[in-house]
N, C-alpha and C positions, 0 to 999 in steps of 0.2 A: 486630587490633581489640580483643582481650582486654587487651593491654597498655595500649591507649589508655583503656579503661574503668577500669583500676586507677589510671592516672595522673590521670584526671579525678576519680575518687572521692576520691583523697588531696588534690587541690588544692581540692576543693569539698566539704569534710566537712559543713558545715551543710545543703547541698542533699541529700546522701545521707541524713542523719538525717531531714530533712523528707520525703523520698520514702518512707523506711521507716515514718514515722508515717502517711502517707497510705495506704499499703498496709495497715497494721494496721487503720485505721479502716474502709477500704473492705471489708476481709475480714470484720470483725465485722458490718458492715451486711449484707453478702452472706449471711453465715451466718444472721442473723436472718430473712431472707426466703427462705432456701433450703428447698426441699421435702425434708424428712427422712423417710425410710421405714425400716421395720424390715428390709425385704428388697426387692430389685428385682422389678419386674413383668416376667416373661418371656413373657407371652402375646402371641400375634399379634393383628392387627386382625381382630376377629370381629363378625359380625352374626347375631343370632338371630331367626328368623321363627317366631312362635308362632300357631297357628290352632286354635281350639276347634271341635269337632264333637260336641256332647253326645249321649251315648247310642249312638254308633256304635262297632262293633268295630274293631280295628286293621286288619283286611283292608280294610274299607270306607274307613277313614281314609286308608290308603295309596293306594287306587284313586282316590278323589275329591279328595283334598287333596295327598298326597305327590307323586304323579306329575305332576299339573298344575303344582305349584309348582316342581318340579325343572326341568321344561321351560321355565318362564318365567325362572328364575333362572340357568340355565346360560348361560355367555357374558357374565356381568356383568364389566365392565372391572376388571382386577386380581384376579379370583377365582382362588385357588390350589386350593382343594378345597371340596367340599360334602358334608355329612353329613345324611342324612334319617332321622329316627326317628319311627315311627308307633306310638302307644299307644292305649289305649281312650279315645276322645273327644278325642284330642290329637295334633296334628302338630307336631313340633319339628325345625326345620332350622337347622343351624349352618353358616354361610358363613365360611371362613377366607381372608383376602386376602394378597396378596404383601407382601413387606417394603417399607415406606415408604408404603403406601397410607393416606391420612388416614381416620380413623374416620368423620368426618362425610361425607366424599365417598362412602365405602362405603355408608353408610346411605341417602344420597340416591339412589345408583344402584340400590340394592335396592328402594326405594319406587317408582321409575319402572318397574322390571321387574314388580313385583307387580300393576300395573294390567293386565298382559297375561295374568294367570293366570285360567284358566277354572274358577271355584269354584262350588259349589252356591249357590242363592239364599239370601241372608241370612247367609252365612258370609264373614267378613272376616279376612284375615291381618294380624297386627300385629307390629311389631318389638319385640324385647326391650330392656331398659334398656341405656343406654350405660355398661356396667360390665364388669369383668373377673372371671375366676374367683376372684381374690384380693381382690376389692373389698369383702368383708364387713368393715366397720370397727367396727360397733356392734351389740350384741344386748341385748335387754331383754325383760322380761315385765311384765304388768300385775297389780297386786295390789289387793285391795279389793272393793267391791260384794258383800260376803258370799261371795266366791268364785263368783258366778254366771257361768258361761262365756259365756252369751248376752249379758249386759249388758257384760261386759268386751270381747268381740269387737266389739260395737257401738261402744263408746268408742274402740277401736283404729281401726276403719274410718272413723268420722265425725269424730273429734277429733284423735287422736294422729297417725295417718298423714298426713292433709293438712297438718298443721302441720310435721311433720318434712320433708316434701317441699319446703318453702319454704326450707330451709337451703341456702345456696350450696354447690355441690359434691355434693349428694346426687342420685343417679340414680334410686333407687327404694327403697321400703320394703315388704318382703315380710311378709305376715301368716301366722301359723300358729296352729293350735289354736283352742279355743273352739267356739262354735256360731254359724253364720251365720244371722241372723234371716231368716225368710221369712213371708209371708202366704200361707197354703195354703187353696185352695178344693177341698174334697173332695166330689165329686158322688156322689149316690146313684143307682145304675142303676135301682132300682125306681121312684123318684120321677120320674126323667127319662122312663122308659117310660110312666108314667101320663099324662104331658102330651104324649107323642109327640115328645120332644126327644132330641137326640143330644149327645155331647160337643163336637162341632164347633159346634153352636148356642150352647152355653154359652161356649166359648172366644171365639167371634166377638162375643158380647154383652159380655164383659168387656173385650175389646180396643177395641171401638168406644165403650164407655161412659166410659173414662178418657182423654178427649181434650178439650182446650180448643179452641174454635172461634171464629173471628172473623166478626162480622156486618157488617163495614165501618163506615161512619159514618152518623149520622143528623143531618141539617141542621135547625137550629132558629134561624131568624132569621140573625143573623150568626155563629152559633156552630155547631160540629160536635161531636157526641158519639160517642165510639168505642163500638161495640156488640160485645160478646163474650159467649160462654157458657163458664162454668167448670164442668168436670165431673171434675176430678182427684179421686181418692179421698182422703179425709182420715181415714177411720176404717174399722174393720171393718163398722160399720153401713152406711156408704155402699156398700160392696161388696155386702152382703146385700140392699140396697134396689134394686140394679140390675135393670132389667127384661130378661127373656130372650125372652118371647113373650107371646101372648095366647091364653087358652084359654076358649072360650065367653063371650067378652066380659070375662073377668077377667084382669088382668095376672099373669103368672107371674114371680116375682122369683127372684134367685139363692138367697136363703135358703129358698125353697120346694123347691129341687131339690138343694141342696148345703149343707154345713157350712163356715162361714168361721171360721178361727182362726189364731192365731200359731203358728209352728213353726220348724223349722230344716232346713237342707239336709242330705242324707245325709253322714255323716262318713266320712272315709277315713284318719283317724289322730288321735292324741292327743299333746299336748305336756305333759310333766311336768317339774317342777323342784322339787328338795328335797322338801318335804312336800305340795306342791300336785300332785295327780294329774291335773288338768285345767286347764292354764294357757294363757294367750294370749301368744304370743311375736311379737316384731317384729325383723326383720333389716334393717339399714340398709346399702345398697349405695352405695359412693362412685363418682362419675362418673370415667371413665377420664382419667388425666393430672392429676388434682387433687392438691393438697397435703393429705395426710391430717391433718397437724397443724391446719391451718386448718379443715378440715371437722369434725374432732372437737371443736374449740373451739366452733364454732357449734352443734354437736349438744348439747354439755353445757349451754350457755347456754339453749337451747330447752327441753331436758328440765327444767331447774330452774324455768323459767317455767311449764311445763305442770303440774309437780307442785304449784304454788301455785294453779292455776286449774281443775284437773280437778274434775268434779262429785262429790258424795257420793251413792252409790247403796246402798240397803239399810242406811243408817246408817253406812256406812264410806267414807271418801274413797278415790278411785282414785289409785294412785301408780305411777310408772314406776320399775322396779328393774332397773338395768343389771347384767349378769353377764359381759359381754365388751366391753372398750374397748381398741382398739389403741393408745391413748395410752400404756398401760403398756409396750408393745413399743417405741414411739418413744422414750419416756423412758429405757428401758433402753439403747437404742442410743446416745443422747446421753451417758448416764452412762459407758458403756463407752468411747466415744471420749474423753471428758474424762479418765477414769482412765488410758487408754493414753497420752494426752498427758503427764500429770503423771508417771506411772511411767517413760515413755520418756525424758523430760527429766532426771529424777533419775538414772536408770541411766546415761545417756550422760555426764552430769556426773561421776558417781562413777568411771566407767571412765576417762574422760579425766584426772581428777585422779590416779587411781592410776598411770597410765602416764606422764603428763607432770609430775606433782607440781607443778601450777600451777593454782590455783583460778580465777584470772582467765581463763586460756585456756579452761578447761572451761566457764565461764559464757558466754563469747563464742560458742562452738560451740553450746551448748544454746539460745541465743537464736534460732538458725535453725529450730528445730523448730516453734514456734508460727507464725513468719513464713511458713514453707513451707506449712503447712496453711491459713493465711489466704489465701495466693496461690491455692491449689487451690480454696478456696471462691469466690473472685472468678471464676475460670475456669468453675466449675460453674454459677454464677449467670448468667454471660453466655451460656453454651450452653443454658440452660434445663434442665439435668440435675439429678437428685436425688442426695442423699447417703444412703447406707444403711450398715448394719453391715458388709457385705461389702466395700464400697469403702473405707470409712474404716479398717476393721481391717487392710486389706492394706498400709497405709502403713508402711514399714520405716524407723524413725528412724535406724538405723545406716547405711543406704544414703544417706539424705537428708543426713546430716552428714559423709559421707565426704570430700567435697571440702574442706569447712571444716576438717576435722581435719588434712588434709595441709597446708593453707595455714597454719594457726595453729601447727603443729609446726615448719614452716620458719621462721616468724617468731620463735618461742621460741628456736630454735637460733641464729638470726642475732643476736638481742638478747643472747644469753649470751656473745658474743664481743666483743672491744674494737672500738669504732667508729673509723672512719677519720677523720683530721683534717678538720674542717668538715662532716662528714656528719650530717645531721639525722635525727630519728626518722622522719619521713615517707619519706625516701630509703631508710633501712634497711628499713623495713617494705615499701616498694614493691619493692626489689630481692629481698627474701625471697619476696614473693608472686609476682613474675614468674618466679622460678627454678622454681617448681613449677606454674605456671599451665597450661602445655600438657598435661602428663600428667593433671592434675586435670580439665581440660575433656574430654579424650578418654575418661577413665574414666567420667564421668557420661554422655557420649554413648553409650557401649557399654551402660550400664545402661538408658538410655532405649530404645535399639534393641532390647533384649531384649523390650520390651513391644509392639513394632510388630506382631507376628503376632496379638496379641489384637484390634487394631483391625480386622483383616480378617475376624473372625468375624461370622456373620450369624444372623438369626432369633433363636431362643431363646438360643443360646450368646452371641451378641453382646449381647443385652439384659441378660444376667446379668453378664457380665464387662466390658462397655464402661464403666460407671461406675467400676469399679475401676481399669482401665488409664488412663482420663482423669484420675482423681484422683491416681494415683501419678506419672504423667508431669508433670502440672501442678505437683505438689509438688516434683519433682526440678528442673524448670526454675526455679521460684521459689528453691529452695535454691542453684542454680548462680548466679543473678543476685546474690543476697545474699552468696554466698561470695566473689565477685570485687569486690564493692563495699562491703558493710557490714563484713565481717570485717576487712579492712585498716584501715578507718576506726576501728573500735572498738579495734583493736590499737594504734593511735597514742595513744589515750587511756590504755590499760591499761599499756603498756610505754614509759614516758617515759625511763627511764634503763636503761643496761645492768645486768644482774644475772646472777650465775652460775646456771647451770641445775643443779638437783639430779637426778641419775639415779634413777629409781624402783627400789626393791629388787625389785619384781615383774618389771620388765624385765631386771634383771641375772640373776635366776634363770632367766627364759625363755631368755636368750642362753646361759647356762651349759648348759642342756639342749639347745639347738638346734645349737650349733656342733659338738659331737661327732657328732650325727646327720647334719648336713650334710656333714661331712668323710667319714663312712662312705659316704654315698650317692654322693658325687662319685668316690670311689675304686672303686665297684662300679656303674657306670652301666648296663651291660648287664643286670645282675641286677635293678636297680630298674625298668628299662624293661620287662623280661619279666614281672616281678611285677605291674606296673600293667596290662599288656595281658591277663594272665591274670585279674585281678580284673574287668576290663571284660567279657571273654568270659563269665565265670561269671555276671555280672549279666544279660547279654543272654540267656543260656540259661535262667536262672531265670525271666526274664520270658516267654520263649516257651513254657515249660512250664505256665504258669498256665491258659491256655484248655483244654489237654488235661486237666488235673485237674478243671476245672469240668465237662467233659463226662462 
């Protein structure tokens, strides 16, 4: 079959060149839409169940929330393990699912199970965002408003966070720092007692007063008018004017028994950055499986628009100042891959020129480096896999061009000898290629087989190394295809006439040093074999002693 491919390629050279052009364009297009990450995401499919129980100690949270939730969630389809953490006023359950379970299916099954949980009245369990532990892609702080932490936190909660949540691919925006604004009603025990009221009476009055009610419709001729009462609080004065009870025919208002004012919720931490000792921070979490490049592009566009429209408070405009952007890591990854591509191509070209003393042959082999990578990009795009620094950095250009080096060396050697009568350039290149085709093919197959155990890895190890093995094997297959098709075609254009081959001085020096060593080794075979086995045994023993030293 390989011989037929070579024959077909040499007879249809324009078709091979067109195929190469199509692969190059498709590879470039695939790379433009490929998800490029700084590092692979090794996390399992997880669902977080978060339940708030304000003011309750951890023992009570465990008894009333943790245990009922565990009983309801155990047995969820695909569940591998469940971890329950009870803190002061908070229950946090992490559910880890088996390999291959879809994240949306896991969340759906969790929601169905939560309906069966026996929780205290008014307590609702919620799912955490569809993000991973490495999903933090963007961090920022707010500046301006005279440094007022309450005003900045209000801008964050009511303007910035809702707008960033609309960016495609964003799972959640977590807020830290600042002061969370509250309207506080502080009752006076003495004034409550003077009117014969309790805290429960005051709470009930506030709860019932801030409710809009419907009065149905009022018919008037052929028309109907909707009747409703509006009682939502609009100001602190509205709260103070709420009636609590009647004392000796006189209404008792909230302001008669309590003080109404603006305040903030109790703080449990402070965020500081540079010279700002009380900053407001936002952390953007990317949705699982999204392309970080696209998400970050949308985030930067939205942040630029917000910086132009945020209000000015205390005479100072509010601005979003980013201090972590994963775009830098992604760009570094792309620069590293590009640098490796250029340096690898130049190094391979230089080495081939030094040993073959033929620049045309070196350039033909070097052309396989970008083509093999473009083939890998096509494969990754079709599989829906991402590219990262680990996978792209593992591509060994020396292994990729190994087959092409053997073929082009055979062609150079064949073209340096006189041609047979009536033998064309295509026939000479074809015979030289077919002479080394079988060992070249099996050598690349052996290299590909060495990566097969990586495909059998599961869970965390599989997610870390699977992109690497897929990328390398796809590049090797692409290199094999172009080695048996494109390299002979390019050789027919580069070597049109026979020419004497110049032997490299470096190769002559290497042979001068190698031949005496080879003669000595062949004359002392048992000694060389014993020395090799001794070195292997010493390496194994040294490896076995490492755990003992660690203990």
